[in-house]
C-alpha positions in Angstrom: 11.4 20.4 -3.2 9.6 17.1 -3.7 5.9 17.3 -4.7 5.2 13.8 -3.2 4.7 12.6 0.4 4.6 9.1 1.7 1.9 8.4 4.3 1.9 5.1 6.2 -1.4 4.4 8.0 -0.9 2.2 11.1 -3.0 1.1 13.9 -3.0 -1.7 16.6 -6.6 -2.8 16.3 -6.3 -4.6 13.0 -9.0 -7.2 12.5 -6.8 -10.1 11.3 -3.6 -9.5 13.3 -3.9 -7.1 16.3 -0.7 -5.3 17.5 1.0 -6.3 14.1 2.9 -3.0 13.7 4.9 -3.6 17.0 6.0 -7.1 16.2 9.8 -7.4 16.4 11.8 -8.3 13.3 15.6 -8.3 13.8 15.1 -6.4 17.0 13.1 -3.6 15.5 9.3 -3.1 15.3 7.7 -3.8 11.9 6.5 -0.2 11.5 10.0 1.2 12.0 11.3 -1.1 9.1 8.6 0.2 6.8 9.3 3.9 7.9 13.0 3.5 7.2 12.6 2.0 3.8 10.2 4.8 2.9 12.9 7.3 3.9 15.5 5.4 1.8 13.3 5.8 -1.3 14.0 9.5 -1.0 10.8 10.5 -2.8 9.7 13.1 -0.3 8.6 13.5 3.3 7.5 10.4 5.2 4.8 10.4 7.8 3.1 7.6 9.9 -0.4 8.4 10.7 -1.9 6.5 13.8 -4.4 6.8 16.5 -2.1 4.8 18.8 0.5 6.3 21.3 2.6 3.2 21.2 3.2 3.5 17.5 3.8 7.2 17.8 6.4 6.4 20.5 8.2 3.9 18.2 8.4 6.4 15.4 9.6 9.2 17.6 12.3 6.9 19.1 13.8 6.5 15.6 13.7 10.2 14.9 10.7 9.9 12.5 7.6 11.9 11.9 4.1 10.8 13.1 0.7 12.4 13.2 -2.2 11.5 15.6 -5.3 10.7 13.7 -8.9 10.2 14.8 -9.4 6.8 16.4 -12.1 5.7 13.9 -11.8 5.6 10.2 -13.5 3.2 7.9 -10.5 2.6 5.8 -6.7 3.2 5.8 -7.2 5.7 2.9 -9.5 7.8 5.1 -6.7 7.9 7.7 -4.2 8.9 4.9 -6.6 11.7 3.8 -6.9 13.1 7.3 -3.1 13.5 7.4 -3.0 14.9 3.9 -5.7 17.4 4.8 -4.6 18.5 8.3 -0.8 17.8 8.5 0.1 18.8 4.9 -2.7 21.3 4.3 -3.5 19.5 1.0 -0.3 20.9 -0.6 1.4 17.8 -2.0 0.6 16.9 -5.6 1.1 13.2 -5.2 0.3 11.0 -2.1 1.8 7.6 -1.7 -0.2 5.3 0.6 2.2 2.7 1.8 0.9 -0.2 3.8 2.8 -0.7 7.2 3.1 -4.4 7.0 5.7 -4.8 4.1 9.0 -4.5 6.0 11.0 -6.0 3.1 9.7 -3.8 0.4 12.5 -2.5 -1.9 12.7 1.3 -1.6 13.3 1.4 -5.4 9.6 0.3 -5.9 8.5 3.5 -4.2 10.7 5.5 -6.4 9.4 3.7 -9.5 5.8 4.5 -8.7 6.6 8.1 -7.9 8.4 8.6 -11.2 5.4 7.2 -13.2 2.9 9.3 -11.3 4.8 12.5 -12.4 3.7 11.6 -16.0 0.1 12.4 -15.3 -1.3 9.3 -17.0 -3.6 8.0 -14.3 -5.5 8.7 -11.1 -4.1 6.0 -9.0 -0.8 4.0 -9.5 0.1 0.8 -7.8 2.6 -2.2 -8.3 2.5 -6.0 -8.9 4.9 -8.8 -9.4 4.8 -12.3 -10.8 2.7 -15.0 -9.2 5.2 -17.7 -8.1 2.8 -20.7 -8.0 -0.8 -22.0 -8.0 -0.9 -21.7 -4.3 -0.8 -18.0 -4.5 -3.8 -18.0 -7.0 -5.8 -20.0 -4.3 -4.6 -17.9 -1.3 -7.3 -15.5 -0.3 -4.7 -13.4 1.7 -3.0 -12.6 -1.6 -4.7 -10.0 -3.8 -4.5 -10.7 -7.5 -4.7 -8.0 -10.1 -6.0 -8.7 -13.6 -4.5 -6.5 -16.4 -5.1 -5.8 -20.1 -1.4 -6.2 -21.0 1.7 -7.9 -19.9 3.5 -5.5 -17.5 6.6 -7.7 -17.4 7.2 -6.5 -20.9 5.5 -3.1 -21.0 6.2 -1.7 -17.5 2.7 -0.4 -16.7 -0.8 -1.3 -17.7 -4.4 -0.5 -16.8 -6.0 -2.6 -14.0 -9.2 -4.4 -15.1 -10.0 -6.1 -11.7 -8.7 -7.1 -8.3 -9.7 -10.3 -6.5 -8.8 -12.4 -3.5 -10.7 -15.6 -4.5 -9.8 -18.2 -7.0 -9.9 -16.6 -10.4 -10.3 -17.9 -13.9 -6.8 -18.7 -15.0 -7.7 -18.2 -18.6 -7.1 -14.5 -17.9 -3.7 -14.1 -19.4 -2.3 -11.3 -17.3 -2.8 -12.1 -13.6 -0.2 -10.6 -11.2 0.5 -10.5 -7.5 -0.8 -7.1 -6.2 1.5 -5.2 -3.9 -0.1 -2.9 -1.2 1.2 0.5 -2.3 -1.1 3.2 -3.8 -0.1 6.5 -5.3 -2.8 9.1 -5.7 -2.9 12.5 -7.4 -4.2 15.0 -4.9 -7.4 15.5 -7.0 -8.0 11.7 -7.1 -7.5 11.3 -3.4 -10.0 14.0 -2.6 -12.5 12.5 -5.0 -11.9 9.0 -3.7 -12.6 9.8 -0.1 -15.8 11.6 -1.0 -17.2 8.6 -2.9 -19.6 6.1 -1.1 -18.1 2.7 -0.4 -19.1 0.4 -3.2 -20.7 -3.1 -3.4 -17.5 -4.8 -4.5 -15.3 -2.9 -2.2 -17.3 -4.2 0.7 -17.8 -7.8 -0.6 -14.1 -8.3 -1.4 -12.7 -6.1 1.4 -10.6 -4.3 -1.3 -10.6 -0.5 -1.2 -9.3 -0.2 -4.8 -12.7 -1.5 -6.1 -14.2 1.8 -5.1 -11.9 3.5 -7.5 -12.5 1.0 -10.4 -16.3 1.0 -9.9 -16.2 4.9 -10.2 -14.2 4.8 -13.5 -10.9 6.0 -11.9 -7.9 5.0 -13.8 -5.6 2.6 -11.9 -2.3 1.9 -13.7 -0.1 -1.0 -12.4 3.6 -1.2 -12.7 5.8 -4.3 -12.7 8.4 -4.9 -10.1 10.7 -8.0 -9.7 10.7 -7.3 -6.0 8.1 -9.4 -4.2 7.6 -8.0 -0.6 5.7 -10.3 1.8 2.7 -8.6 3.3 2.3 -9.8 6.9 -1.3 -10.7 7.3 -0.9 -13.8 9.6 1.4 -15.2 12.3 2.8 -17.6 9.6 3.6 -14.7 7.4 5.5 -13.1 10.3 7.6 -16.3 10.8 8.4 -16.2 7.1 9.3 -12.7 6.9 11.6 -13.1 9.9 13.4 -15.9 8.0 13.8 -13.8 4.9 15.0 -10.6 6.7 17.4 -12.5 9.1 19.3 -13.7 6.0 
């Protein structure tokens, strides 16, 4: 029996793109694409956690599992923790927080991060891929991770920083961060009990809370570059990609 669960936090009242989870791609709602790819990864049980009946209905329609959460949470990780605590009774050893807006993520990427977490080398694991061009460096919707080593050669390395803004390109190892986080159960419990930090709030990046509290985040390399749908333009682009 797997010691890992995949929890997908999803809600309709997103700040930048309301109703995003229900946008249709190839005739299916975005959240159902993400749920199905998580199931295909075969790492463990998959659960969507949401305060919205419409999202719950979509997941039930495809035979999936969903959990009604409280309506208000400060972060997606708080929503994930509620499901971990109430639905799973804090039993899983590893919890993968999968963002619900990456419908073309390769399921192998979820498997990759799960296998690494089993080694017990870090508190939090995540993934990154190569930056394609300078436009990505300047794009605030794309989160960049700065590393101590070249993960393209080594596989995994420790995260030094995460930024949205223009960053100093003299930093050798800058990669395109992918919104998937694997926590050990101990790390998740510790994380949600920490106060939100200055850089987390300034940059609107939850992972800064972990870094500022000396939690070890290891980042793995993947050739797959899923598009995170943050804007209407992203949605048009992902539709083109997935229709092929």
